[in-house]
C-alpha positions as YAML, in Angstrom:
chain: A
units: angstrom
residues:
- id: 1
  name: MET
  ca: [-10.67, 10.51, 3.96]
- id: 2
  name: HIS
  ca: [-9.23, 12.70, 6.71]
- id: 3
  name: THR
  ca: [-8.66, 9.70, 9.00]
- id: 4
  name: TYR
  ca: [-6.62, 7.91, 6.34]
- id: 5
  name: TRP
  ca: [-4.70, 11.10, 5.65]
- id: 6
  name: ARG
  ca: [-3.69, 11.24, 9.31]
- id: 7
  name: LEU
  ca: [-2.44, 7.65, 9.23]
- id: 8
  name: THR
  ca: [-0.44, 7.96, 6.01]
- id: 9
  name: LEU
  ca: [1.23, 11.20, 7.04]
- id: 10
  name: GLY
  ca: [2.52, 9.45, 10.13]
- id: 11
  name: CYS
  ca: [3.86, 6.75, 7.84]
- id: 12
  name: LEU
  ca: [5.65, 9.40, 5.79]
- id: 13
  name: ALA
  ca: [7.36, 10.78, 8.89]
- id: 14
  name: ALA
  ca: [8.47, 7.29, 9.92]
- id: 15
  name: SER
  ca: [9.78, 6.64, 6.40]
- id: 16
  name: LEU
  ca: [11.98, 9.72, 6.37]
- id: 17
  name: VAL
  ca: [13.30, 9.20, 9.90]
- id: 18
  name: LEU
  ca: [13.80, 5.44, 9.82]
- id: 19
  name: GLY
  ca: [14.28, 4.78, 6.12]
- id: 20
  name: THR
  ca: [11.54, 2.14, 6.12]
- id: 21
  name: ALA
  ca: [8.79, 1.61, 3.60]
- id: 22
  name: CYS
  ca: [5.20, 2.36, 4.51]
- id: 23
  name: ASP
  ca: [2.91, -0.58, 5.13]
- id: 24
  name: ASP
  ca: [-0.45, 1.16, 4.96]
- id: 25
  name: GLY
  ca: [-1.52, 0.50, 1.40]
- id: 26
  name: ALA
  ca: [-0.24, 3.84, 0.13]
- id: 27
  name: ALA
  ca: [1.62, 3.88, -3.15]
- id: 28
  name: VAL
  ca: [4.96, 4.88, -1.67]
- id: 29
  name: GLY
  ca: [7.53, 2.09, -2.04]
- id: 30
  name: GLY
  ca: [11.00, 2.36, -3.57]
- id: 31
  name: LEU
  ca: [12.71, 4.12, -0.70]
- id: 32
  name: GLY
  ca: [16.25, 3.25, -1.75]
- id: 33
  name: ALA
  ca: [18.44, 6.31, -2.35]
- id: 34
  name: THR
  ca: [19.82, 6.90, -5.82]
- id: 35
  name: SER
  ca: [23.32, 8.13, -6.47]
- id: 36
  name: GLY
  ca: [23.76, 11.88, -6.15]
- id: 37
  name: SER
  ca: [25.95, 14.50, -4.56]
- id: 38
  name: PRO
  ca: [28.05, 13.64, -1.51]
- id: 39
  name: GLY
  ca: [26.49, 14.21, 1.89]
- id: 40
  name: GLN
  ca: [23.92, 12.65, 4.14]
- id: 41
  name: PRO
  ca: [20.45, 13.14, 2.66]
- id: 42
  name: ALA
  ca: [17.34, 11.92, 4.40]
- id: 43
  name: PRO
  ca: [16.70, 8.20, 3.91]
- id: 44
  name: GLY
  ca: [15.20, 7.50, 0.51]
- id: 45
  name: SER
  ca: [16.35, 10.83, -0.90]
- id: 46
  name: SER
  ca: [19.09, 11.96, -3.22]
- id: 47
  name: SER
  ca: [20.54, 15.08, -4.72]
- id: 48
  name: GLY
  ca: [21.13, 14.64, -8.44]
- id: 49
  name: THR
  ca: [22.94, 17.93, -8.77]
- id: 50
  name: THR
  ca: [26.58, 18.43, -9.49]
- id: 51
  name: THR
  ca: [28.47, 21.69, -9.63]
- id: 52
  name: PRO
  ca: [31.14, 21.38, -12.32]
- id: 53
  name: ALA
  ca: [33.81, 24.02, -12.70]
- id: 54
  name: THR
  ca: [31.71, 25.68, -15.39]
- id: 55
  name: VAL
  ca: [27.96, 25.48, -15.89]
- id: 56
  name: ASP
  ca: [26.34, 27.67, -18.49]
- id: 57
  name: LEU
  ca: [23.56, 29.95, -17.32]
- id: 58
  name: PRO
  ca: [20.29, 28.41, -18.49]
- id: 59
  name: ALA
  ca: [18.39, 30.27, -21.19]
- id: 60
  name: GLY
  ca: [15.37, 32.03, -19.74]
- id: 61
  name: VAL
  ca: [17.05, 33.86, -16.87]
- id: 62
  name: PRO
  ca: [15.98, 37.53, -17.24]
- id: 63
  name: GLU
  ca: [18.60, 39.95, -18.49]
- id: 64
  name: GLY
  ca: [20.26, 41.90, -15.70]
- id: 65
  name: ALA
  ca: [19.22, 39.42, -12.99]
- id: 66
  name: GLU
  ca: [21.37, 38.87, -9.91]
- id: 67
  name: ILE
  ca: [22.44, 35.22, -9.91]
- id: 68
  name: GLY
  ca: [22.38, 33.14, -6.76]
- id: 69
  name: GLU
  ca: [23.77, 29.88, -8.10]
- id: 70
  name: VAL
  ca: [24.00, 27.91, -11.32]
- id: 71
  name: ALA
  ca: [24.27, 24.13, -11.02]
- id: 72
  name: GLU
  ca: [23.61, 21.03, -13.10]
- id: 73
  name: TRP
  ca: [20.50, 19.05, -12.17]
- id: 74
  name: TYR
  ca: [20.33, 15.67, -13.88]
- id: 75
  name: GLY
  ca: [22.12, 16.84, -16.99]
- id: 76
  name: TYR
  ca: [20.59, 20.30, -17.36]
- id: 77
  name: PRO
  ca: [21.46, 23.68, -15.81]
- id: 78
  name: ILE
  ca: [19.29, 25.11, -13.05]
- id: 79
  name: ALA
  ca: [19.73, 28.60, -11.65]
- id: 80
  name: THR
  ca: [18.41, 30.84, -8.90]
- id: 81
  name: TYR
  ca: [18.17, 34.57, -9.54]
- id: 82
  name: ALA
  ca: [16.60, 37.86, -8.47]
- id: 83
  name: THR
  ca: [15.12, 40.70, -10.51]
- id: 84
  name: PHE
  ca: [14.55, 44.26, -9.35]
- id: 85
  name: ASP
  ca: [12.02, 47.07, -9.45]
- id: 86
  name: ALA
  ca: [12.59, 50.15, -11.60]
- id: 87
  name: ASP
  ca: [14.93, 51.59, -8.96]
- id: 88
  name: GLY
  ca: [17.36, 48.76, -9.69]
- id: 89
  name: LYS
  ca: [17.71, 47.96, -5.99]
- id: 90
  name: THR
  ca: [14.44, 46.62, -4.58]
- id: 91
  name: VAL
  ca: [13.93, 42.89, -5.12]
- id: 92
  name: LYS
  ca: [10.91, 42.22, -7.35]
- id: 93
  name: ASP
  ca: [11.14, 38.46, -7.98]
- id: 94
  name: PHE
  ca: [13.15, 35.54, -6.63]
- id: 95
  name: GLY
  ca: [13.06, 32.30, -8.53]
- id: 96
  name: THR
  ca: [14.53, 29.59, -10.69]
- id: 97
  name: VAL
  ca: [14.70, 28.51, -14.29]
- id: 98
  name: THR
  ca: [14.27, 24.73, -14.51]
- id: 99
  name: SER
  ca: [14.27, 22.56, -17.63]
- id: 100
  name: LEU
  ca: [11.43, 20.05, -17.98]
- id: 101
  name: ALA
  ca: [13.98, 17.64, -19.44]
- id: 102
  name: SER
  ca: [15.90, 17.51, -16.13]
- id: 103
  name: ILE
  ca: [12.86, 16.08, -14.39]
- id: 104
  name: GLY
  ca: [12.59, 13.40, -17.04]
- id: 105
  name: ASN
  ca: [16.21, 12.42, -16.40]
- id: 106
  name: ILE
  ca: [15.77, 11.63, -12.71]
- id: 107
  name: PRO
  ca: [16.24, 7.87, -12.25]
- id: 108
  name: PRO
  ca: [13.45, 5.88, -10.63]
- id: 109
  name: GLY
  ca: [13.77, 4.52, -7.11]
- id: 110
  name: ALA
  ca: [14.36, 7.62, -4.98]
- id: 111
  name: PHE
  ca: [11.58, 8.71, -2.67]
- id: 112
  name: MET
  ca: [12.76, 12.32, -2.97]
- id: 113
  name: SER
  ca: [15.37, 14.04, -5.13]
- id: 114
  name: TYR
  ca: [16.32, 17.42, -3.73]
- id: 115
  name: GLN
  ca: [18.80, 20.22, -4.25]
- id: 116
  name: TRP
  ca: [19.85, 23.22, -2.20]
- id: 117
  name: LEU
  ca: [20.65, 26.30, -4.27]
- id: 118
  name: LYS
  ca: [22.17, 29.56, -3.05]
- id: 119
  name: VAL
  ca: [19.96, 32.63, -2.72]
- id: 120
  name: PRO
  ca: [21.18, 35.94, -4.23]
- id: 121
  name: PRO
  ca: [22.57, 38.30, -1.57]
- id: 122
  name: SER
  ca: [19.93, 40.96, -2.29]
- id: 123
  name: VAL
  ca: [17.15, 38.46, -1.59]
- id: 124
  name: MET
  ca: [18.70, 37.41, 1.71]
- id: 125
  name: GLU
  ca: [19.16, 41.03, 2.77]
- id: 126
  name: GLN
  ca: [15.75, 42.38, 1.75]
- id: 127
  name: THR
  ca: [13.29, 39.52, 2.14]
- id: 128
  name: PHE
  ca: [12.08, 36.64, 4.28]
- id: 129
  name: ILE
  ca: [14.01, 34.14, 2.10]
- id: 130
  name: LYS
  ca: [17.40, 33.03, 3.46]
- id: 131
  name: SER
  ca: [17.82, 29.62, 1.78]
- id: 132
  name: PHE
  ca: [16.15, 27.65, -1.00]
- id: 133
  name: GLN
  ca: [15.53, 24.03, -1.92]
- id: 134
  name: VAL
  ca: [13.87, 22.41, -4.93]
- id: 135
  name: ASP
  ca: [12.51, 18.87, -4.52]
- id: 136
  name: PHE
  ca: [11.22, 16.30, -6.98]
- id: 137
  name: MET
  ca: [9.02, 13.52, -5.59]
- id: 138
  name: PRO
  ca: [9.13, 10.78, -8.28]
- id: 139
  name: MET
  ca: [6.37, 8.75, -6.61]
- id: 140
  name: GLY
  ca: [4.77, 11.50, -4.59]
- id: 141
  name: HIS
  ca: [4.08, 10.89, -0.92]
- id: 142
  name: PRO
  ca: [1.18, 10.12, 1.40]
- id: 143
  name: PRO
  ca: [-1.72, 10.55, 1.72]
- id: 144
  name: ALA
  ca: [-2.74, 8.03, -0.90]
- id: 145
  name: LYS
  ca: [-5.00, 9.34, -3.63]
- id: 146
  name: VAL
  ca: [-3.98, 12.90, -2.81]
- id: 147
  name: TYR
  ca: [-0.23, 13.62, -3.08]
- id: 148
  name: ASP
  ca: [0.97, 10.16, -4.18]
- id: 149
  name: VAL
  ca: [1.68, 11.34, -7.73]
- id: 150
  name: PRO
  ca: [4.97, 12.65, -9.17]
- id: 151
  name: HIS
  ca: [5.32, 16.33, -8.32]
- id: 152
  name: VAL
  ca: [7.80, 19.17, -7.82]
- id: 153
  name: GLU
  ca: [8.03, 21.27, -4.66]
- id: 154
  name: THR
  ca: [10.10, 24.30, -3.76]
- id: 155
  name: HIS
  ca: [10.95, 25.58, -0.28]
- id: 156
  name: ALA
  ca: [11.85, 29.21, 0.43]
- id: 157
  name: PHE
  ca: [13.13, 29.07, 4.00]
- id: 158
  name: PHE
  ca: [13.40, 31.88, 6.55]
- id: 159
  name: TRP
  ca: [16.24, 29.87, 8.11]
- id: 160
  name: THR
  ca: [19.70, 29.39, 6.61]
- id: 161
  name: GLN
  ca: [20.54, 26.06, 5.00]
- id: 162
  name: ASP
  ca: [22.85, 25.26, 7.91]
- id: 163
  name: ASP
  ca: [20.10, 25.89, 10.47]
- id: 164
  name: VAL
  ca: [17.53, 23.85, 8.53]
- id: 165
  name: SER
  ca: [20.01, 20.99, 8.17]
- id: 166
  name: LYS
  ca: [20.51, 20.92, 11.95]
- id: 167
  name: LEU
  ca: [16.80, 20.48, 12.69]
- id: 168
  name: THR
  ca: [16.58, 16.97, 14.17]
- id: 169
  name: CYS
  ca: [12.96, 17.05, 15.41]
- id: 170
  name: ARG
  ca: [14.29, 15.55, 18.65]
- id: 171
  name: GLU
  ca: [14.60, 18.74, 20.68]
- id: 172
  name: VAL
  ca: [11.77, 19.72, 23.00]
- id: 173
  name: ASN
  ca: [10.71, 22.78, 21.02]
- id: 174
  name: ASP
  ca: [11.33, 21.47, 17.47]
- id: 175
  name: ASN
  ca: [7.61, 20.73, 17.08]
- id: 176
  name: GLN
  ca: [6.44, 24.06, 18.50]
- id: 177
  name: VAL
  ca: [3.90, 25.86, 16.29]
- id: 178
  name: PRO
  ca: [4.00, 29.68, 16.25]
- id: 179
  name: ALA
  ca: [1.26, 31.86, 17.70]
- id: 180
  name: ALA
  ca: [-1.58, 32.45, 15.23]
- id: 181
  name: ASP
  ca: [-0.42, 35.94, 14.18]
- id: 182
  name: PHE
  ca: [2.89, 34.52, 12.97]
- id: 183
  name: VAL
  ca: [1.34, 31.82, 10.74]
- id: 184
  name: PRO
  ca: [0.07, 32.67, 7.24]
- id: 185
  name: ASP
  ca: [-3.68, 33.08, 7.11]
- id: 186
  name: GLY
  ca: [-5.43, 29.75, 6.48]
- id: 187
  name: THR
  ca: [-7.08, 26.68, 7.98]
- id: 188
  name: TRP
  ca: [-3.86, 24.82, 8.73]
- id: 189
  name: ASP
  ca: [-3.67, 21.45, 10.48]
- id: 190
  name: PHE
  ca: [-0.27, 21.05, 12.16]
- id: 191
  name: ASP
  ca: [-1.35, 18.07, 14.22]
- id: 192
  name: PRO
  ca: [-2.57, 15.41, 11.77]
- id: 193
  name: ILE
  ca: [-2.01, 12.66, 14.34]
- id: 194
  name: PRO
  ca: [-2.93, 14.04, 17.79]
- id: 195
  name: GLY
  ca: [-0.18, 13.34, 20.28]
- id: 196
  name: VAL
  ca: [2.35, 12.24, 17.64]
- id: 197
  name: PRO
  ca: [5.02, 14.81, 16.61]
- id: 198
  name: ASN
  ca: [4.57, 15.96, 13.01]
- id: 199
  name: CYS
  ca: [8.12, 17.07, 12.30]
- id: 200
  name: LEU
  ca: [10.40, 15.92, 9.47]
- id: 201
  name: PRO
  ca: [14.16, 16.24, 10.12]
- id: 202
  name: ASN
  ca: [15.91, 18.83, 7.94]
- id: 203
  name: MET
  ca: [12.49, 20.21, 7.02]
- id: 204
  name: GLY
  ca: [10.09, 21.08, 9.86]
- id: 205
  name: VAL
  ca: [6.44, 20.73, 10.82]
- id: 206
  name: HIS
  ca: [4.08, 20.76, 7.85]
- id: 207
  name: GLY
  ca: [0.77, 22.57, 7.93]
- id: 208
  name: PHE
  ca: [-1.93, 21.38, 5.53]
- id: 209
  name: ASP
  ca: [-4.74, 23.70, 4.44]
- id: 210
  name: MET
  ca: [-7.88, 21.76, 5.22]
- id: 211
  name: LYS
  ca: [-9.78, 23.84, 2.67]
- id: 212
  name: ALA
  ca: [-7.43, 22.83, -0.15]
- id: 213
  name: PRO
  ca: [-9.38, 21.25, -3.04]
- id: 214
  name: GLU
  ca: [-7.29, 18.07, -3.06]
- id: 215
  name: LEU
  ca: [-8.09, 17.45, 0.62]
- id: 216
  name: ASN
  ca: [-11.77, 17.73, -0.17]
- id: 217
  name: GLY
  ca: [-12.14, 15.29, -3.04]
- id: 218
  name: ALA
  ca: [-10.65, 17.24, -5.96]
- id: 219
  name: ARG
  ca: [-7.64, 16.06, -7.95]
- id: 220
  name: PHE
  ca: [-4.25, 17.51, -6.95]
- id: 221
  name: THR
  ca: [-2.71, 19.69, -9.67]
- id: 222
  name: THR
  ca: [-1.11, 22.64, -7.86]
- id: 223
  name: SER
  ca: [-1.18, 23.47, -4.15]
- id: 224
  name: MET
  ca: [0.67, 24.99, -1.23]
- id: 225
  name: SER
  ca: [1.59, 23.94, 2.31]
- id: 226
  name: VAL
  ca: [3.48, 25.79, 5.03]
- id: 227
  name: ILE
  ca: [6.30, 24.68, 7.32]
- id: 228
  name: VAL
  ca: [7.02, 25.79, 10.90]
- id: 229
  name: ALA
  ca: [9.41, 24.79, 13.69]
- id: 230
  name: ARG
  ca: [10.56, 26.04, 17.10]
- id: 231
  name: GLY
  ca: [7.75, 28.55, 17.25]
- id: 232
  name: GLU
  ca: [8.67, 30.18, 13.93]
- id: 233
  name: PHE
  ca: [7.18, 30.22, 10.46]
- id: 234
  name: MET
  ca: [9.89, 28.61, 8.30]
- id: 235
  name: SER
  ca: [8.80, 28.18, 4.71]
- id: 236
  name: TYR
  ca: [6.19, 28.19, 2.01]
- id: 237
  name: GLU
  ca: [5.90, 24.95, 0.00]
- id: 238
  name: PRO
  ca: [4.24, 25.54, -3.38]
- id: 239
  name: LYS
  ca: [3.98, 22.38, -5.49]
- id: 240
  name: ALA
  ca: [2.75, 21.16, -8.86]
- id: 241
  name: THR
  ca: [2.30, 17.72, -10.39]
- id: 242
  name: VAL
  ca: [4.51, 16.61, -13.26]
- id: 243
  name: GLU
  ca: [1.32, 16.07, -15.24]
- id: 244
  name: GLU
  ca: [0.39, 19.71, -14.73]
- id: 245
  name: LEU
  ca: [3.89, 20.91, -15.65]
- id: 246
  name: GLN
  ca: [3.83, 18.82, -18.81]
- id: 247
  name: LYS
  ca: [0.80, 20.77, -19.99]
- id: 248
  name: ARG
  ca: [3.33, 23.56, -20.53]
- id: 249
  name: LYS
  ca: [0.99, 26.25, -19.28]
- id: 250
  name: ASP
  ca: [1.44, 29.13, -16.85]
- id: 251
  name: PHE
  ca: [-0.06, 28.94, -13.37]
- id: 252
  name: GLU
  ca: [-0.13, 30.94, -10.13]
- id: 253
  name: ILE
  ca: [-0.40, 30.00, -6.45]
- id: 254
  name: LYS
  ca: [-1.48, 32.51, -3.81]
- id: 255
  name: LEU
  ca: [0.83, 32.69, -0.77]
- id: 256
  name: PRO
  ca: [-1.10, 33.94, 2.27]
- id: 257
  name: LEU
  ca: [0.70, 36.28, 4.65]
- id: 258
  name: PRO
  ca: [0.98, 36.25, 8.45]
- id: 259
  name: LYS
  ca: [-0.03, 39.33, 10.40]
- id: 260
  name: ARG
  ca: [3.40, 39.60, 11.96]
- id: 261
  name: ALA
  ca: [6.94, 38.26, 11.54]
- id: 262
  name: LYS
  ca: [9.81, 37.57, 13.91]
- id: 263
  name: VAL
  ca: [11.58, 40.61, 12.46]
- id: 264
  name: ALA
  ca: [10.38, 43.26, 10.02]
- id: 265
  name: THR
  ca: [10.71, 41.79, 6.55]
- id: 266
  name: ARG
  ca: [9.20, 41.50, 3.08]
- id: 267
  name: MET
  ca: [7.37, 38.30, 2.23]
- id: 268
  name: PRO
  ca: [6.12, 36.97, -1.13]
- id: 269
  name: SER
  ca: [2.36, 36.87, -1.65]
- id: 270
  name: LYS
  ca: [2.36, 35.00, -4.94]
- id: 271
  name: TYR
  ca: [4.17, 32.11, -6.68]
- id: 272
  name: VAL
  ca: [4.12, 32.37, -10.47]
- id: 273
  name: ALA
  ca: [5.22, 29.68, -12.93]
- id: 274
  name: THR
  ca: [5.76, 30.83, -16.51]
- id: 275
  name: TYR
  ca: [6.40, 28.32, -19.28]
- id: 276
  name: LEU
  ca: [9.17, 29.28, -21.72]
- id: 277
  name: PRO
  ca: [8.45, 27.46, -25.00]
- id: 278
  name: ALA
  ca: [11.70, 28.51, -26.68]
- id: 279
  name: VAL
  ca: [13.74, 26.49, -24.16]
- id: 280
  name: ASP
  ca: [11.09, 24.05, -22.84]
- id: 281
  name: ALA
  ca: [11.62, 25.25, -19.29]
- id: 282
  name: TYR
  ca: [9.75, 26.93, -16.47]
- id: 283
  name: ARG
  ca: [10.55, 30.19, -14.78]
- id: 284
  name: MET
  ca: [9.15, 29.81, -11.24]
- id: 285
  name: VAL
  ca: [9.25, 32.88, -9.02]
- id: 286
  name: TYR
  ca: [8.22, 34.12, -5.60]
- id: 287
  name: THR
  ca: [6.89, 37.62, -6.22]
- id: 288
  name: ASP
  ca: [4.61, 40.46, -5.11]
- id: 289
  name: PHE
  ca: [6.60, 41.02, -1.93]
- id: 290
  name: VAL
  ca: [4.73, 42.73, 0.91]
- id: 291
  name: ALA
  ca: [6.12, 44.33, 4.06]
- id: 292
  name: VAL
  ca: [5.20, 42.39, 7.23]
- id: 293
  name: PRO
  ca: [5.68, 44.11, 10.60]
- id: 294
  name: PRO
  ca: [7.65, 42.60, 13.51]
- id: 295
  name: ASN
  ca: [6.14, 41.21, 16.69]
...
């Protein structure tokens, strides 16, 4: 299974860079972009979000939260926000409120539907998180029989959106993996195809936890990957299948911490998804922030 995983991940990289369909038997297909916001998304991707003059704050955002951005994602509002500890100043949670109905409204055909959303100033100032992206993969992605099912991912980046968007994976050090102390604890494979760069433009180098259940024969429901580039840890990537989300149940994903960071910061150690039955939406937050020392 691991050999096929290596082959199909290379196919994924080629798909995103070249805009071509995979020809390895994986259930990928349909790489034509759907209509979305202006810009230049990766081939086969789209942003279905618009930002009208007025978008109502979605129900389910905690009272007193600091708002990062409110936008419309396929007909329904989506928002980023921060909550605070009892002192009213220290960031407790950073997250989103996302309607399940918005996912159902995404048209078929796009390989990836993504949206950048602004991060509240307090989160940027106090934590590792400088920019944020939510992605919906309507057909999943390689490897086949692992992640090739519809699922939602979020990315909490240490880099700004502008810096992430400039990552071409063509510079000499774009593929550089950080020293072990700067990578979250885990059995990560950053080199799925030895000798072939594993870097996706506007994203980074993915690390897959080789102890993850879905990479050892279990069915993918929820999981987490990490992303690095230029010798830095860039992002956590928690994800959940649409099937799991449609169960309308709460779930948690542990986010392992590195021993050190580029600068002293606070990093989340847990990702918590809470279903809100009154509005048929999920509140998904990065939480339990822990101080990580500098190098």
